[in-house]
N, C-alpha and C positions, 0 to 999 in steps of 0.2 A: 504494500500500500504506500502510495506517495502523497505528499501534501500538495496543496494548491500552488505554492510558490514554485515547486518543481515543474508542474505543468505550465505555469506562466513563463518560466525561464526557457523551456525548450520548445514552446509553441512555434516560434518563428526562427528557430535555430537551423542554420544550413550546414548540415554535417559535411557535405561535399566541399563547401568552401573551406571548412576547417581542415579536413584531411589533405586538401590540396597544398596546404602550407608545410606539410611534412615532406622533407626533401631527401630523407635517407631511404635506402632500399627497403621494399616491402614485398613479402610473399603473401599472396591472397589466395586462399583455397575456399571453394564453395561446392557443396554437394548438389548434383543435378536433381536430387529427389528431396531437397530441403522443403519441408512442409510448413516451416515457420518463417523463414526469411526468403523472399523471392530472389531468384538469381539475378534479376534485373538490377537489384541494389549493388551486387558485387560487380556486375558489368559496368555500371556507372562509376563505381569507386575505382575500377581499373583504368578508366579514362581520365580520372582526376589526379591520381598519384603520379608525380613526376617520374619515379623509378619503381616500376611494379612488374612482378611476374605473377600472372593470374592463371591458375589451373583449376579446371572443373573436375571434380572427383565423381566419376561415373558410378551411379548406384549409391552415392553418399547422401545421407539425410542431414539433419541439423548437427548431428554428431557422426563421427566416422567409426564404424564397427566392421569386423570381418575383412573382406576384400577391400572395402573402401578405406579402412584404417591402413592396410598395407600400402595401398596406392598413395594415400596422403603422406605416410612415412617416407616413401620413395621420393615423392616430390620435395619434401623437406630436406632430405639428405642431398639430393641433386642441387637444390638451391644453396645449401650451406657450402657445398663443394665449389659451386660456381662463384660464390662471393669470397671464397678463401677462408671460411670459418672452420674448416676441418683439415686434417692432414691427409 
């Protein structure tokens, strides 16, 4: 439960404007079967971030389990290798 002040503060908040200010590298993963957050939000975010790698996890819901988890983990590992965060 949130209070009125929270609703008033976020009513006209433009999240895409805010995330566009973030200039460091971003890995964005989204399941193509997410029933909570529409994939259009992630697609729009991918257009806004200056440095983004966007991967769609096939069969992934709002959380990643089973094969979707494995696919997400592979994406994360490849990303970390690409940016030089692993050996």
